[in-house]
N, C-alpha and C positions, 0 to 999 in steps of 0.2 A: 866331238863330244861323246862319241860312242866308246872312246878309249877308257873312261872310268869303268864302264860295264865290262869291257874286255879284261881289264886289270882285276876286277873283282872275281870274275869267273876263273881267271888264271890262279889267283891266290887260293880260292876255294878248292881248286883241283890239285895244286902243287904244294901249298904250304903244309898241310897235314903230313905229306909224304916226306918232305925234306927238313922241316923244322917244326914238328908237331907241338912240342911243349910251348914254343913261342906263340904259335897260332892259337892254342887253347887259352892263352892269357890275353892276347891282344886282338882277336878277331872282331870284337865289338868296335874297337877304334878304327880298324881298317874299313869295315862296312860303313860306319857312320861318316868317316872322312871322305870316302869316295862318293857316297850319296850326297854329302854336303856340297861337293864341287858341282855336281849336276844341278842340284836344287838352286844354288846360288846363280848359276848361269841362266836358268829359267826365270828366276825372280828379278835379277839385276840386268842381265844382258838382253833377255828377250821380253822383259816386262810381262811375263806369262804366268801370273799368279793363279788364274783359274785352272791352268793345266796342272799345276802343283797340287792345288786343292783337290782336283779330281783324282789324282793319283793317291793322295793321302786318304781319301774316302775309300778307294778300292783296297788299299792296304788295311785300313781299319776293318772293313767288312771281311777281308780274308782272314785276318788274325782273330777276329771274333768267332768266325766259324771254326777254324782249326783249333783255337784254344778251348772253346767251349766243348767241342767233341772230345778233345784230349782229356779234359777234366771229368766229363761225364763217363766216358769209357773207362777211366781209371777207377771209377767206383763200382765197376762190374767185374767180379772175379769168377773166372771159369777154372775150376779145379780139374786137372787132367794129369794122368800119369805120363812120365817121359818115355822116350823110346818108341815113338810111333813108327809103324811100318810105312813103306812108300805108298801102299794102297790107301791107308788112312790119311796120309798127307794129301794124296790126290783128291780124296773126297772133300777134305776141308777147303782146299784151294778152289775146287769147283763150286762148293757152297758159297765161298767168299766172293767169287765172281758174280754169282746170281744176286747175292746180298748187296753188292756194290750198286746195283741198279735201283735198289730200294732205299738204302741208307746213304748213297753216294760213295765214291771211292774213299773219301776222307773218313766218313763214319764207319764204313766196313773195316778199313785199315786200323783205325784206333780201337775198334771193338775186338778184333781178332788177333792183332799182332802179339799180345801178351800170351794168350793161350797157345798160339802157334809156337812161340819160343819155348813154352813149358812142355809142349808135346814132344819137342825134339831136343830137350836139354841135355840128353846124354850123348848126342852125336851132332850137335849144332855145327853147321858149316856155312860158308859164305853163300852158297847157292840157296839155302833156306831163306835168307833175307832178301836176296835179289829176285828170286822167282815170286816171292810174295808181293814185292813191288810191281813186277811185271803184270801179274794176273789180278790181284785184288785191288791194288792202288791205281791201276790204269786200264788195261784192256777189258777187264770185267765190266766196267761201268759204261759201256758204249751203246746201251740199248734204250736208255731213257734220259730225259732232260735232268732228272735228279742225279744221274750217274756221274756226270762230269761238267764243270763250269761252261765250256764252250757249247755243249748241247743245251744247257739251260738258257744261254744267251740266244741261241737259235729259236728256242721255244718262245722267249719274250719277243722276238722279232716276227713271230707268227707261224713258225713251223709247228704243225699239229703235234700233240704230245706223243702219240704212238707212231708218228711217221718214221722216226729213226729206227724203232724196233722192226717195223714192217719192211723197210728197205735195206737195213744194215745187218740184219741177223745172219746172213750167210758169211759176211766178212768176220763178224764177231765169232761165229761158231768155228770157222777155219783157224783164225788166229788163236783162239782159246784152246782148240784141240791140239794144234802144233806145240804151243808152249807147255801144255800139260804133258804131252808126250816127251818133250825134251826134259822136263822136270822129273818125270817118272824114271827115265833112263839114268839121269845123273844121280837121283836119290837112291835108286836100286844099287848102283855101284857103291855109293857111300854106305848103304846099309850092310852090304855083304862084307865090307871091311871091318865091321864092328865085331867085338868079342861075342862068342856064342851066347853068353848069359844075357847080354842086352837084346840080342835077336829073339831069344826065348821069351823074355819078359814082354817084349813088344807084341808078341803074337797072342798073349793072354787077353782074356776079356777085360774090358775096362768100363768104368762108369764115370760120367762127368757130373760135376756138382756146380751149381750156380748160386752166387751170392750177390746182393746188391741189385736185385731185379727192379726195385723201385726206380732206379736210374733210367730204366727204359721209358718212363714217363717224361723225364727231362730230355731224353733223346728225341722223343716225339715232338716236344716243344721246339727244339732246335730245327728239326727237319721241316716242321710246319712254318717256322719263321723264315726259312729260305725263300718262300714264295711271296713274302710281304714286301711291297715296294713303298707303301705309304701307310701312315704318316712317317716323316723322316726320322730315322734312327730307331724306329720301333723294332725292326728286325734285329739289329745289333743289341738293343736293350733286352729283348727276350732271350737272345743267346747268352748274354752275360748273366742275366738273372737265373737262367737254368744252370749255368756253371756254378754260380755262387750257392744256389740251393742244393745242388748235388754235392758240392764239396763239404758243406756243413751238416748235411744229413747222412752222409755215408759214414758208417762206423769205422773207426781208425784201424781195426784189424784187417779190413778189406783193403785199405790203402797200403797197409804194411805188406799184406800178401802179394799185392801187385808191384811192390817196390816203387810206389808212386812218389814222384817229386816233380818240381816244375822245371828242372834243368832242360829236358828236351824241348819244351815249348819256348823256353827263354832263348835257346840257341836259334831256333827257327825264326822267332820274332825279330831278333837282332839282325840276322843275315838277310832276311827278306826285306827289312827296311832299306838296306843297301841295294838289293836287287830291284825292288820296285822303283826306287829313285833313279838309279843309273840306267835302267832300261828305257826310260822315257824317250831319249833321242832315237834309239833304235826303232821303237814302235812308231814314233812320229814320222821318221824317214820312210818306213814301210808304207804308212798310210798316204803320205804325200806323193810317193813315187809308184803307187800301185798301178796307175794307168799307163806307165811306161813299160810294164812287163809285157811279155809276149801274150798272144791270145790264150785265154785260160783253157786248159784241157784237164781231164781227170788225172792224167799223169803229173802235170805241173802242180795241180792243187794238192794232190796226195803227198808228193815229195817236198813241195815248197812249204806248204803249211806245216808239214810234219817236221822238217828240218828246223824251222824257226821255233816250233813248239818244244823242241828238245832243249832249247836254251833260253827261250823267252816265255812269258806267260801265255799259255795256249788260248786263253779267252780273248784278249785283244787281237791276237794273231788270227783267230777264227773270224772275228768281225771284219778285219781288214780284207781278208780273202773273200768273205761274203759280199762285201761292198764291190770288190773287183768283179766278181761273178755277176752281180746284179747289173753293173754297168755294161758288161759285155752282152747280157741277154735282156736288154731294155726293150722288151716287146710290150705292147699295150696289155693291160690287165683285164680288159673288158670281157674276153672270152671266159677267163677263169671266174670272174665275178658273176657272169651270167649263169654259171652252173648252180648258183645258190649256196655255195660253200662259203662260210664266214672266214675271211682271210685278212691278213695284214698286208697293206699295199706293197711292202718291201719284198714279200715272198709270193706275190701273185703269179709271177712267171713260173715259179717252182711247180705249182700245181698243174700248169698247162703245158710245160715244155719238158719232155723226157730227157733231153740233153742237159738241161740245168739240174734236174733231179739227180742225174748221175754225177754231175759236178759237185753237188752238195753232199752226196754220199762220200765221195773221195775226200772232200774237205773235212767232214765230220770224223771219218776214220783216221785221217792224217793227224788232226789235232789231238785226238784221244790216244791213239796207239803210240805215237812218237814221244808222248810225254814220259814213257817208260825208259827212254834212252839214257837219261842222266838223273842224278839225284835232284836237280833243280827243275826237271821237266814238268813236274806237277807237285802241288803243295804237299800231299801226303807222303811223297817219296822221302823227302828230307826228314819228316817227322818219324817215319818208320826207322830210318837210319839212326836218328838220335836216340830213340827208345832202345833199339838193338844195341847200340854202343853203351848206353847207360846200364844195360843188363849184361854187358861184357860178352856179347855175341861176336863171332868172327864176321867182320864187316869190311868189304873191300874199299879201298880208297876211291876217290873220284875217278881217276884214270883206270884203276883196276876194275872198277865197275864197267867201264866202257869196253876195255880191251879183253877182259876175261868173260864178260857175259853179254853186253849189248851186241858186239860184233859177231861172236859165234852163234848166238841164239836169237836175239831180237831182230837183227838185220836180215837173216834169211827168212824169218817169219814175215817181215814187212815186204820183202821182195816177192814172196809167194803171193801175198794178198794183192800186190800191184799186178803181178803177172796174170792171176786168175780173173781179176775184176776190173782193172783200170788201164791196162795197156792198150 
């Protein structure tokens, strides 16, 4: 039953490359059909309706978050001249990485992708889109539970809010530094190939303008709602309410200036219906067989959780590996509790066992960093791709993304992080 998931990934990767026009017309049918096969198996074959309902809730929460952030960010217009220098681009990516820890990778990506495209509109290249995904949509948000969904789940399980920042900042700093260096080298080569008039214009002083700042209030509502668990559906209701309020209060000229329409979020919503449905067997198999894996080590957790997070939802992958680690380090929690620190029973071992702490660092970095490896590794990745394509930016195909950028740039970065911290 993992076959429908594999087929969907294959078609997402190859169909736009070999029969793009057909795919653009029929991708909803493919995603829904493959998802229906898996859902029917769970409902009829396994009599597992609760599992389907759980997945439907996860999808609804996901699309409410992504969709509301898309609508609200579409009401904020940042006016900026095109032709940015590599140094200016470097600064914005660095700021975006920091902002990802405050607004989440999805929030920061939706807020910054349009001004990023405008900054580089006279020399847009595929590397502008991909490195934005690498840095702002993934690696940047590795310091706080707000930054990325798996870290938020860890926080709900009892990992202290600032624990990740305290223990993971060296890996974050190294990965961010390496990726920014790669980007600066690639972007500098691209800049030098530009006509002299564009280079001259880019070096002139520039002023930024901001419109639609009232949408920052709606953005705050969405981010606050992320932390609400009860009552049921309040979180999603607040997100949808913020999106509706933003859409109808934003002046039309701002939407026009942003070339705003619902096509990108529609594409993401349809494809992820299929992805959420078809990946259920893969996630369930992982959870059922976790105890059969070899003894957990930082290396196996970093590469194992990371590899699966590249093609599966990194949030349930994180939880599966966390359960595996807790099972392997099932020491009594009395010592940690005696310290007077308020903790969740599931992470009691973490606070008293340095080996487990190192394991959790490897898991956290693997789940977050590897999400950058494919368009479907993390929710904002595909959204950024859809917005870039909507605005006619050069955007690599699914396989082009992997072979032209993930392997030459992201993989060496991940290998360096492993070699320095987890081997």
